[in-house]
TIGU-90719 format. One record per residue (C-alpha): z, x, y; residue number from 1. Coordinates in steps of 0.5 Angstrom, whole numbers. Each point is the difference from the previous one (the first is absolute). Example, Ala and Ser with C-alpha at 12.3 -4.5 7.8 and 13.67 -1.06 7.14 Angstrom:
REM residues 2
z_x_y_n
16_25_-9_1
-2_2_7_2
REM end
This chain:
REM residues 347
z_x_y_n
-88_-133_-91_1
-7_4_0_2
-1_-3_7_3
6_2_3_4
1_7_-3_5
-7_1_3_6
2_-2_7_7
6_5_0_8
-4_6_-2_9
-5_-1_6_10
6_-1_4_11
3_6_-2_12
-6_4_0_13
-1_-2_8_14
7_2_1_15
-1_7_-3_16
-6_1_4_17
3_-2_7_18
6_5_-2_19
-5_6_-2_20
-3_-1_7_21
6_1_4_22
2_6_-4_23
-6_3_1_24
0_-1_8_25
6_3_1_26
-2_8_-1_27
-6_-2_5_28
6_0_6_29
3_6_-2_30
-7_4_0_31
-2_-3_7_32
6_3_3_33
-2_7_0_34
-6_2_4_35
-3_7_2_36
0_-2_7_37
5_-3_5_38
-2_-7_1_39
5_-2_6_40
-3_-4_6_41
6_-2_3_42
4_5_4_43
3_7_-3_44
7_-1_2_45
4_5_-4_46
-2_7_-3_47
4_4_-5_48
-1_6_-4_49
5_0_-6_50
4_6_-3_51
-6_0_-6_52
-5_1_5_53
-2_-8_0_54
-2_-4_6_55
2_-7_1_56
-3_-4_5_57
3_-6_3_58
-5_-6_3_59
1_-5_5_60
-1_-6_-5_61
-3_3_-6_62
6_3_-3_63
1_7_-3_64
-5_5_-2_65
2_6_-5_66
-5_7_0_67
1_5_-5_68
-6_4_2_69
-5_-3_-4_70
1_-8_0_71
3_-5_4_72
5_-5_-3_73
3_-7_4_74
6_-3_0_75
1_-7_4_76
5_-6_-1_77
-4_-1_-7_78
3_6_-2_79
7_-1_3_80
0_2_7_81
4_-3_5_82
-6_-1_4_83
-7_2_2_84
2_3_6_85
3_7_0_86
3_3_6_87
3_6_-3_88
0_5_-6_89
5_5_-3_90
3_3_-6_91
7_1_-2_92
3_6_-4_93
-1_-3_-6_94
-8_0_1_95
0_-8_1_96
-4_-3_5_97
2_-5_5_98
-4_-4_5_99
2_-4_6_100
-3_-6_0_101
-1_-6_5_102
4_-4_-5_103
5_4_-3_104
1_7_-3_105
-3_2_-7_106
1_6_-4_107
-5_3_-6_108
3_3_-6_109
-4_2_-6_110
-5_-6_1_111
5_-5_2_112
2_-3_7_113
7_-2_2_114
1_-4_6_115
5_-1_6_116
0_-5_5_117
-1_1_7_118
7_-2_2_119
6_-2_-5_120
6_-5_1_121
5_6_2_122
-2_3_6_123
4_7_2_124
2_1_8_125
3_6_-1_126
-6_5_-3_127
5_5_-2_128
2_-3_-5_129
-6_1_-4_130
-4_7_-2_131
-6_2_-2_132
-7_3_2_133
-5_-5_-1_134
-1_-5_6_135
-5_-6_0_136
-3_-5_5_137
-3_-7_-3_138
-1_-6_4_139
7_-2_2_140
2_1_7_141
7_2_3_142
1_5_-6_143
-2_5_-5_144
1_2_-7_145
3_6_-3_146
1_2_-7_147
6_4_-3_148
-3_1_-7_149
3_-7_-3_150
0_-5_5_151
-5_-2_6_152
4_-1_6_153
-2_-4_6_154
3_3_7_155
0_-4_6_156
-2_3_7_157
5_0_5_158
-4_-3_6_159
1_0_7_160
5_-4_3_161
-4_-3_6_162
-6_0_-5_163
-7_-4_2_164
0_-6_-5_165
-8_1_-1_166
1_7_-2_167
-1_1_-8_168
3_6_-4_169
-5_0_-6_170
0_8_-2_171
-7_3_1_172
1_7_-2_173
6_5_-2_174
0_8_1_175
5_5_-2_176
2_6_5_177
2_7_-2_178
7_-2_1_179
0_-5_-5_180
0_-6_5_181
-4_-6_-2_182
-4_-3_6_183
-2_-7_-1_184
-6_-3_4_185
0_-8_1_186
-4_-4_5_187
6_-1_5_188
4_6_-1_189
1_7_-3_190
6_2_-4_191
2_6_-3_192
6_1_-5_193
4_7_-1_194
4_-2_-6_195
6_-2_5_196
-3_-5_5_197
-6_-4_2_198
-3_1_7_199
-5_-4_3_200
-6_1_5_201
-2_-5_4_202
-4_-2_6_203
6_3_5_204
1_6_-4_205
-7_2_-1_206
-1_-1_8_207
-6_-5_-1_208
-2_-3_6_209
1_-8_2_210
-8_-1_-2_211
1_4_-6_212
1_-3_-7_213
2_3_-6_214
-4_-1_-7_215
2_6_-4_216
-5_1_-6_217
1_7_-2_218
5_6_1_219
1_7_-2_220
5_5_0_221
-4_7_1_222
2_7_-2_223
2_2_6_224
5_-6_1_225
-4_-4_5_226
0_-8_-2_227
-7_-3_1_228
0_-8_1_229
-7_-3_-1_230
-1_-7_4_231
-5_-6_0_232
-1_0_7_233
3_5_4_234
-2_6_-4_235
5_6_-2_236
7_1_2_237
2_7_-1_238
8_2_-1_239
2_7_1_240
7_2_0_241
3_-5_6_242
-7_-1_3_243
-4_-6_-2_244
-7_-1_4_245
-7_-4_-2_246
-4_5_-3_247
-6_-4_1_248
1_-1_7_249
1_7_2_250
-6_2_-3_251
-4_-6_4_252
-2_-3_-7_253
2_-7_2_254
-5_-3_4_255
1_-3_7_256
-2_-7_-2_257
4_0_-6_258
4_-6_-1_259
5_4_-5_260
0_-6_-4_261
-4_2_-6_262
-7_-2_3_263
-6_4_-3_264
0_7_4_265
-5_4_4_266
-3_6_-4_267
4_6_2_268
7_-3_0_269
6_0_-5_270
3_-6_1_271
1_-3_-7_272
3_5_-5_273
1_-3_-7_274
1_7_-4_275
2_7_2_276
1_6_-4_277
0_8_1_278
-4_5_-3_279
2_6_-4_280
-2_4_7_281
5_-4_4_282
-5_-4_3_283
2_-8_1_284
-6_-5_-2_285
0_-7_3_286
-4_-6_-3_287
-2_-5_5_288
-3_-7_-1_289
-5_0_4_290
-2_8_2_291
0_4_-7_292
4_6_-1_293
4_4_5_294
3_7_-1_295
5_4_4_296
1_7_-1_297
5_1_5_298
-5_1_6_299
-6_-3_-1_300
-2_-8_-2_301
-6_0_-4_302
-3_-7_-2_303
-4_-1_-6_304
-4_-6_-3_305
1_-1_-7_306
-7_-2_-2_307
-6_-4_4_308
-1_-4_-7_309
6_-3_0_310
1_-8_1_311
7_1_3_312
2_6_3_313
8_-2_0_314
4_6_-4_315
6_-3_-4_316
3_6_-2_317
0_8_0_318
3_4_-6_319
0_7_-2_320
-1_1_-7_321
4_6_-4_322
-6_4_1_323
1_-1_8_324
-6_-4_0_325
0_-6_6_326
-3_-6_-3_327
-1_-6_4_328
0_-7_-2_329
-5_-5_3_330
1_-7_2_331
-7_-1_-4_332
3_3_-7_333
-3_7_1_334
4_6_0_335
-2_6_4_336
2_8_-1_337
0_4_6_338
-3_7_-2_339
2_4_6_340
-6_-2_4_341
-3_-7_-2_342
2_-6_-4_343
-2_-1_-8_344
0_-6_-3_345
4_1_-7_346
1_-4_-6_347
REM end
């Protein structure tokens, strides 16, 4: 009996030790989730400043970083995110922060994530049956998500009758104009919705040539009512009233030897536009995959090199914060601010 009691005592001591080791490891994970520098190495795909002045940074495959002005906190799928690729960030009227990811939508509220799938089993064809100002795009081709305050509704695009079977309608960007229309960029077409009907702008409506292919990556409805459409291959299209032109081509920014199919661009061209933003003075900024930043002030186009030290010059996003600073999210995980003359590394 003494021998048996001795064995049981030793076993219980080992279990207690292992249990204690597990408990002491847990706080270390929390501590290491906060740093004093932005540590992303993949692309910055989304930047957002909330109503309290905090910044949220969405990465290409490392989740989200929250910056309160002093330290950075990181959130990934391990903390509850739908996916680690972040495509959009916005805030609702209640202060909740919403993330469009590659595999669904996540909302952050009071330290907790709630997730919605990229689509549901009840797709809606009549958009007028829904309401709400929150629109989301995650990796699901053929539709877009709209939140009405209670339900996440999945709305189906009215595709062209004679559509090319090779066309894809994954959403790449969203912009709202001064009249309340929502402009939705997809690879193969641009859609807009005015709360009554959905309109489609395809190759024909955008006056494309036979050798041109839509591959839309960005859209901006500016303060003057113009619609800027950034493509990966054929540059920038500009819709102004009933006029539609290839802005890049008009300004001789497509190289004569360009295949217009996404190949690497020559210096001094504007062919692969992944980001468009308007600054506080009304100038339009373009972020090109290969040639840096471009500014159009209504008369003159100026090309800027962000930094000679970048491992990748691609600009994924341009964001105007609450103080009208322009922030540029880069492919190598850096963020730069334009100070009026040059670019300064931030965070």
